[in-house]
KEKE-3310 file (N, C-alpha, C; in steps of 0.2 Angstrom, whole numbers, plus 5000, padded with zeros to 4 digits):
npx = (4960:4973:4977:4990:4984:4987:4999:5003:5018:5033:5042:5046:5041:5052:5053:5051:5058:5050:5048:5034:5024:5010:4999:4999:4993:4997:4993:4987:4984:4993:5002:5016:5031:5025:5018:5006:4992:4980:4966:4947:4949:4962:4975:4986:5002:5010:5009:5005:5018:5021:5026:5029:5046:5061:5068:5058:5050:5040:5039:5038:5026:5029:5014:5009:5000:5001:4998:4985:4974:4967:4953:4942:4925:4916:4903:4889:4897:4892:4890:4888:4897:4908:4923:4923:4927:4929:4930:4942:4940:4938:4947:4956:4961:4951:4939:4924:4906:4906:4906:4911:4923:4930:4946:4949:4949:4938:4939:4934:4921:4913:4901:4895:4887:4894:4910:4912:4922:4931:4942:4955:4963:4975:4977)
npy = (5419:5407:5406:5404:5397:5388:5379:5362:5357:5365:5367:5377:5378:5378:5392:5386:5390:5389:5384:5390:5392:5396:5408:5414:5418:5425:5416:5407:5388:5378:5366:5367:5364:5356:5359:5371:5383:5375:5361:5362:5349:5343:5340:5353:5354:5364:5381:5398:5410:5423:5437:5433:5430:5439:5429:5419:5412:5406:5411:5398:5389:5372:5361:5351:5339:5343:5356:5369:5380:5393:5401:5410:5404:5402:5397:5395:5386:5373:5368:5355:5351:5351:5339:5333:5334:5346:5356:5365:5382:5393:5401:5396:5400:5398:5390:5379:5371:5361:5342:5332:5326:5332:5341:5348:5346:5351:5358:5367:5381:5396:5395:5406:5415:5417:5419:5418:5412:5398:5386:5372:5357:5349:5334)
npz = (5053:5059:5073:5090:5101:5113:5120:5122:5127:5130:5124:5110:5094:5082:5067:5050:5035:5020:5003:4990:4977:4979:4984:4999:5015:5032:5044:5038:5034:5028:5016:5015:5007:4998:4989:4992:4994:5004:5000:5007:5013:5016:5029:5037:5035:5038:5048:5042:5046:5041:5030:5011:5008:5000:4993:4991:5000:5013:5032:5043:5055:5062:5060:5073:5083:5098:5097:5102:5092:5088:5078:5067:5062:5048:5048:5061:5071:5082:5101:5100:5091:5097:5099:5086:5070:5059:5041:5034:5032:5014:5015:5021:5032:5041:5049:5045:5048:5044:5044:5039:5030:5037:5045:5056:5074:5085:5100:5107:5107:5104:5101:5092:5077:5061:5061:5073:5088:5088:5095:5094:5087:5075:5070)
capx = (4967:4973:4983:4991:4979:4989:5005:5004:5023:5034:5046:5042:5042:5054:5050:5055:5056:5048:5045:5027:5022:5003:5000:4998:4992:4998:4988:4983:4985:4997:5009:5021:5036:5025:5014:5005:4987:4974:4959:4946:4949:4966:4975:4991:5008:5010:5004:5012:5018:5024:5025:5035:5053:5063:5070:5051:5052:5038:5041:5030:5029:5026:5006:5010:4991:5002:4999:4981:4974:4961:4952:4933:4920:4912:4897:4890:4900:4888:4892:4887:4902:4915:4926:4923:4932:4928:4934:4943:4935:4939:4953:4962:4963:4945:4935:4917:4904:4905:4911:4911:4930:4936:4953:4953:4944:4935:4939:4929:4920:4908:4894:4891:4888:4898:4913:4912:4929:4933:4948:4953:4970:4976:4981)
capy = (5417:5403:5409:5398:5397:5386:5374:5355:5358:5369:5370:5381:5375:5382:5394:5384:5394:5384:5387:5390:5395:5400:5414:5414:5424:5426:5416:5403:5382:5377:5362:5369:5361:5349:5363:5377:5382:5368:5361:5362:5342:5342:5342:5354:5352:5371:5388:5402:5414:5428:5438:5429:5433:5440:5423:5419:5406:5407:5407:5394:5383:5363:5359:5348:5338:5346:5364:5371:5384:5396:5402:5410:5400:5406:5397:5394:5378:5373:5366:5349:5349:5348:5332:5332:5338:5351:5357:5372:5388:5393:5404:5389:5402:5399:5384:5380:5369:5355:5338:5328:5326:5336:5339:5352:5344:5357:5357:5374:5383:5401:5394:5411:5411:5416:5425:5415:5411:5390:5382:5366:5356:5345:5329)
capz = (5053:5065:5081:5095:5108:5118:5118:5127:5129:5133:5119:5103:5089:5077:5060:5045:5027:5014:4996:4989:4973:4980:4989:5006:5019:5036:5047:5035:5035:5020:5015:5012:5006:4993:4989:4994:4999:5006:5000:5012:5018:5017:5033:5034:5038:5044:5048:5038:5051:5040:5024:5009:5008:4993:4992:4988:5005:5019:5037:5044:5060:5060:5063:5078:5087:5104:5098:5101:5087:5090:5073:5067:5060:5044:5049:5068:5075:5089:5103:5100:5087:5100:5097:5080:5064:5054:5038:5032:5025:5007:5014:5023:5038:5047:5049:5044:5054:5039:5047:5032:5027:5043:5047:5063:5079:5089:5107:5112:5102:5108:5098:5089:5071:5057:5064:5081:5090:5089:5096:5092:5084:5070:5072)
cpx = (4968:4979:4985:4987:4983:4994:5006:5013:5027:5042:5043:5045:5046:5052:5055:5054:5058:5047:5040:5025:5013:5006:4996:4998:4994:4992:4984:4987:4989:5002:5014:5029:5034:5018:5011:4999:4983:4967:4957:4947:4955:4969:4983:4996:5011:5008:5009:5010:5022:5023:5031:5041:5054:5066:5064:5051:5047:5040:5036:5031:5024:5019:5010:5003:4995:5000:4989:4980:4968:4959:4944:4931:4918:4906:4895:4891:4897:4892:4892:4894:4910:4918:4926:4926:4927:4932:4935:4939:4939:4947:4959:4965:4956:4943:4926:4914:4903:4909:4911:4919:4936:4943:4953:4946:4944:4936:4934:4928:4913:4901:4890:4892:4892:4903:4917:4918:4928:4941:4948:4962:4970:4978:4985)
cpy = (5411:5405:5402:5400:5393:5377:5368:5355:5362:5373:5372:5379:5379:5385:5391:5389:5389:5390:5386:5393:5399:5405:5414:5418:5422:5421:5408:5394:5380:5370:5364:5365:5355:5353:5368:5377:5375:5369:5361:5354:5340:5345:5346:5352:5358:5376:5393:5408:5420:5431:5435:5434:5435:5436:5418:5410:5410:5406:5404:5389:5377:5363:5352:5346:5342:5354:5365:5377:5387:5400:5406:5407:5405:5404:5397:5387:5379:5369:5356:5347:5349:5342:5330:5335:5340:5354:5364:5376:5388:5396:5401:5393:5403:5391:5384:5373:5363:5349:5334:5328:5332:5336:5342:5349:5349:5355:5361:5377:5389:5400:5402:5410:5414:5421:5422:5413:5402:5390:5375:5363:5351:5339:5326)
cpz = (5061:5069:5085:5101:5115:5118:5123:5129:5129:5128:5113:5097:5083:5070:5055:5039:5022:5008:4994:4981:4972:4984:4994:5009:5024:5041:5046:5036:5027:5021:5011:5012:4999:4991:4988:4999:4999:5002:5007:5018:5018:5024:5032:5037:5042:5043:5044:5044:5048:5031:5019:5008:5001:4989:4989:4994:5010:5027:5040:5050:5057:5062:5068:5083:5095:5104:5098:5097:5090:5081:5073:5062:5054:5044:5058:5069:5082:5094:5104:5095:5090:5101:5090:5076:5058:5048:5036:5027:5017:5009:5017:5030:5042:5045:5047:5050:5050:5043:5043:5028:5031:5044:5054:5069:5084:5096:5111:5106:5107:5104:5094:5081:5067:5059:5071:5081:5089:5088:5095:5089:5079:5072:5068)
residu = (UNK:UNK:UNK:UNK:UNK:UNK:UNK:UNK:UNK:UNK:UNK:UNK:UNK:UNK:UNK:UNK:UNK:UNK:UNK:UNK:UNK:UNK:UNK:UNK:UNK:UNK:UNK:UNK:UNK:UNK:UNK:UNK:UNK:UNK:UNK:UNK:UNK:UNK:UNK:UNK:UNK:UNK:UNK:UNK:UNK:UNK:UNK:UNK:UNK:UNK:UNK:UNK:UNK:UNK:UNK:UNK:UNK:UNK:UNK:UNK:UNK:UNK:UNK:UNK:UNK:UNK:UNK:UNK:UNK:UNK:UNK:UNK:UNK:UNK:UNK:UNK:UNK:UNK:UNK:UNK:UNK:UNK:UNK:UNK:UNK:UNK:UNK:UNK:UNK:UNK:UNK:UNK:UNK:UNK:UNK:UNK:UNK:UNK:UNK:UNK:UNK:UNK:UNK:UNK:UNK:UNK:UNK:UNK:UNK:UNK:UNK:UNK:UNK:UNK:UNK:UNK:UNK:UNK:UNK:UNK:UNK:UNK:UNK)
# end
């Protein structure tokens, strides 16, 4: 699950309510308004912030490069990957240690194995 770790701007992004045919989970990266669940190498437009409403809309916040996110990894993300872009996990709510086609820039990692904490941003 992607969580907000820090914002470079004092203003908070407002929630938008957007449709998706995909079954999305809270804290997952998505392309709302034009699809849904992401492929590993697709940059997200939004983070899902709540459950789907009765009207079929997901509350979401727009992904900005000024927002630092924290999530867990499906494999060890070494300190040598700080500054590199890694791919999203299969669930679109975590990251991998794979850099080919990466979309999430690693700013910090605890270096632990699977389930380790990683912080970074999307550009």
